[in-house]
C-alpha positions as CSV (number, residue, x, y, z in Angstrom):
1,M,-2.4,-24.9,7.3
2,A,-2.6,-21.1,6.6
3,S,-4.3,-21.8,3.3
4,E,-7.0,-23.8,5.2
5,M,-7.4,-20.9,7.7
6,H,-7.8,-18.4,4.8
7,Q,-10.4,-20.6,3.1
8,Q,-12.4,-21.0,6.4
9,A,-12.2,-17.3,7.1
10,T,-13.4,-16.6,3.5
11,R,-16.4,-19.0,3.9
12,D,-17.2,-17.4,7.3
13,A,-17.1,-13.9,5.8
14,V,-19.2,-14.8,2.8
15,S,-21.8,-16.5,5.0
16,L,-22.2,-13.3,6.9
17,L,-21.8,-10.9,3.9
18,P,-23.0,-12.8,0.8
19,S,-22.9,-9.5,-1.3
20,R,-19.1,-9.4,-0.8
21,T,-18.4,-12.7,-2.5
22,D,-16.7,-11.0,-5.4
23,D,-14.5,-8.9,-3.1
24,M,-13.4,-12.0,-1.2
25,A,-12.5,-13.8,-4.4
26,R,-10.4,-10.8,-5.4
27,L,-8.6,-10.8,-2.1
28,A,-7.9,-14.5,-2.4
29,I,-6.2,-13.8,-5.8
30,L,-4.1,-11.0,-4.2
31,L,-3.0,-13.2,-1.4
32,E,-1.5,-15.7,-3.8
33,H,1.2,-13.1,-4.9
34,D,4.4,-12.8,-2.9
35,E,4.9,-9.2,-3.8
36,P,2.5,-6.5,-2.7
37,I,0.3,-4.8,-5.3
38,V,0.0,-1.1,-4.9
39,S,-2.3,1.4,-6.6
40,V,-1.6,5.1,-6.4
41,I,-4.5,7.4,-7.2
42,G,-4.5,11.2,-7.2
43,K,-4.8,14.4,-9.0
44,Y,-2.6,15.3,-12.0
45,K,0.8,16.7,-10.8
46,H,0.3,16.0,-7.2
47,G,3.4,13.9,-6.4
48,K,2.4,10.3,-7.3
49,S,5.5,9.7,-9.3
50,R,7.7,11.3,-6.7
51,L,6.2,9.0,-4.1
52,L,6.9,5.9,-6.1
53,N,10.4,7.0,-7.0
């Protein structure tokens, strides 16, 4: 059921914003994972590793 809702929401979003089709495909892939995917971006020696540890 949730999968059907996600697919319908994706179709609705793409119909309104066709230029975001690739973004919606990427989000669909990310939703398939059970664990979160996190990216940490920042300047050199500004606490990224400390944050993750």
